[in-house]
C-alpha positions in Angstrom: -4.7 11.8 -7.1 -7.0 13.6 -4.9 -4.6 15.6 -2.7 -7.2 18.0 -1.2 -9.7 14.9 0.1 -6.9 12.8 1.8 -5.4 15.9 3.7 -8.7 16.1 4.8 -9.5 13.1 5.7 -6.4 12.4 7.4 -7.0 15.9 9.2 -9.3 14.0 11.4 -8.2 10.7 11.2 -4.9 10.3 12.4 -4.5 7.1 15.0 -5.9 4.3 13.3 -4.9 0.5 14.2 -2.3 -1.1 11.9 -4.1 -2.6 8.7 -4.9 -6.4 8.8 -2.5 -6.8 5.2 0.2 -5.1 7.2 0.2 -7.9 10.1 -0.1 -10.4 7.2 2.8 -8.8 5.5 5.2 -9.1 8.8 5.3 -13.1 8.1 7.2 -12.3 5.1 9.6 -10.0 6.9 12.6 -10.2 8.9 14.1 -7.5 11.2 16.3 -5.3 9.4 14.7 -5.8 6.2 14.1 -2.6 4.2 10.7 -1.4 3.1 8.9 1.2 1.2 5.6 2.3 1.9 3.8 3.6 -1.3 1.0 6.2 0.1 1.7 5.5 3.5 -1.5 7.4 4.5 -1.5 8.6 8.1 1.4 5.9 8.6 -0.2 3.0 10.6 1.2 0.7 8.6 4.7 2.3 8.4 4.6 2.3 12.2 3.9 -0.9 12.4 6.7 -2.3 10.4 9.5 0.6 11.9 8.4 -0.6 15.4 9.1 -4.3 14.6 12.9 -3.3 13.3 11.9 -2.8 9.6 13.6 0.1 8.1 10.9 1.6 6.7 10.7 4.5 4.3 7.0 6.3 4.2 6.2 8.3 1.4 3.1 10.4 0.6 2.7 13.5 -1.4 0.2 15.0 1.6 2.7 17.4 3.5 0.2 17.7 6.6 0.6 13.8 7.0 4.2 13.9 6.8 5.0 16.7 9.1 2.8 14.6 11.6 4.8 11.5 11.1 8.3 13.0 11.5 7.4 14.0 14.7 7.6 10.7 15.5 11.1 9.6 17.2 11.9 6.3 15.8 15.3 5.4 13.9 13.6 3.1 11.8 11.1 5.3 10.3 12.2 7.7 7.2 9.0 9.7 5.8 9.0 11.5 2.8 6.8 14.0 1.1 7.2 12.7 -2.7 4.5 11.7 -5.3 5.0 7.7 -5.1 4.3 7.6 -9.1 7.6 10.2 -9.4 9.8 8.4 -7.0 13.9 8.8 -7.6 16.0 5.8 -7.3 15.9 3.4 -4.2 17.7 0.3 -3.0 14.8 -1.5 -1.0 14.4 -5.2 0.0 10.6 -4.4 -0.2 7.9 -2.5 -1.1 4.5 -2.3 0.2 1.3 -0.6 -1.8 -2.2 -1.1 0.3 -5.4 0.5 -1.4 -2.7 3.2 -3.6 -2.7 1.5 -6.9 -6.6 1.9 -7.3 -5.8 5.5 -6.4 -3.9 6.5 -9.9 -4.5 5.9 -13.5 -3.3 3.0 -15.2 -0.2 4.7 -16.9 0.9 5.6 -13.4 0.3 1.7 -12.0 2.9 0.6 -14.8 5.2 3.3 -13.8 4.9 1.9 -10.5 5.5 -1.5 -11.5 8.3 -0.7 -13.6 10.0 1.2 -10.6 9.7 -1.4 -8.1 11.2 -4.0 -10.8 14.0 -2.2 -10.6 14.5 -0.6 -7.3 13.2 -3.4 -5.0 15.2 -7.1 -4.6 12.6 -9.1 -2.8 8.9 -8.7 -2.3 6.0 -6.2 -3.9 2.9 -6.4 -1.4 -0.3 -5.3 -2.8 -4.1 -5.1 -1.6 -6.4 -3.1 -3.5 -10.0 -2.7 -4.3 -11.4 -5.1 -7.0 -13.9 -4.7 -10.0 -15.8 -7.2 -7.8 -16.7 -4.2 -4.7 -20.1 -3.1 -4.8 -19.3 -0.1 -4.1 -17.7 0.6 -7.4 -20.7 2.9 -8.4 -20.7 5.4 -5.5 -17.4 7.3 -4.8 -16.8 10.2 -3.7 -12.7 10.6 -4.8 -11.2 8.7 -7.6 -10.8 5.1 -7.5 -9.8 2.8 -10.4 -11.1 -0.9 -9.5 -8.9 -3.6 -10.6 -9.5 -6.8 -12.3 -7.2 -9.8 -10.3 -6.7 -11.5 -13.3 -5.5 -8.8 -15.4 -3.0 -7.5 -12.5 -1.7 -11.1 -12.1 -0.7 -11.4 -15.6 0.5 -7.7 -16.1 2.8 -8.6 -13.5 3.9 -12.1 -14.7 4.6 -10.6 -18.1 7.4 -8.3 -16.7 8.4 -11.5 -14.5 7.4 -11.1 -11.1 7.3 -14.4 -9.3 3.5 -15.0 -7.4 3.9 -16.2 -4.0 0.5 -15.6 -3.0 -2.8 -14.3 -4.9 -6.3 -14.1 -3.7 -9.8 -12.4 -4.4 -11.5 -12.3 -1.6 -13.7 -10.9 1.2 -12.4 -10.6 4.9 -9.4 -8.7 4.4 -10.5 -5.3 5.2 -13.5 -5.3 7.5 -14.6 -1.7 8.3 -14.7 -0.9 12.1 -17.0 1.8 13.4 -14.4 3.0 15.7 -12.4 4.7 12.7 -14.6 7.4 13.0 -14.0 7.8 9.4 -15.9 9.6 6.5 -15.7 6.9 3.9 -18.9 5.4 2.4 -20.5 2.8 4.7 -22.9 0.7 2.3 -19.9 -2.1 2.2 -18.3 -3.1 5.1 -16.3 -5.9 3.8 -15.5 -5.3 0.1 -14.1 -8.1 -2.0 -10.1 -6.9 -2.3 -7.2 -8.3 -4.4 -4.2 -9.0 -2.0 -1.1 -10.3 -3.9 2.4 -11.0 -2.6 5.2 -11.5 -5.3 8.9 -11.4 -5.7 10.9 -9.5 -8.1 12.6 -12.8 -9.1 16.2 -11.3 -7.7 15.8 -12.8 -4.4 13.6 -15.4 -4.8 12.5 -17.7 -2.0 8.7 -19.0 -1.9 7.0 -18.9 1.7 
């Protein structure tokens, strides 16, 4: 992963509103549940979960991000500076991955999926860039665009139960108010959104 890129990116972009995916995921969670945010970035989604009574572990390998997040006083929020592809053992109800699977090589993606299967009881929430995304040939940092069908097959083969899966626009509309340095040539990318269950406590919603 491009640690230097993300250090610089979040240095000037610390206060985003929570993502639409985080609000979508909230409908699957109950107060008191635990969740690990795999690559939390500036923590905007982790904060939403924690503020709504979800016991949240926010993981990111950028020390400046975690240092800032640790200044926030919330008993539901634990922030850890760690590479989410090399996690220790946790006992979590849910795992959350927004825009992180496409930031690592496939071998690390496989490690993450295996880790979630072993360490998570309920849901794995995934939102990721797809190979239908128009900015596929114009990136300024590492991205690996995922194929919707192949990702579903991979999850099913290791016995994840699919609750929801969609490939669509409209999931992450770019807003200029973010004041972000990202490439603006696509304001409404085609993304993959998946909710799956480890099968240990399966309940279709």
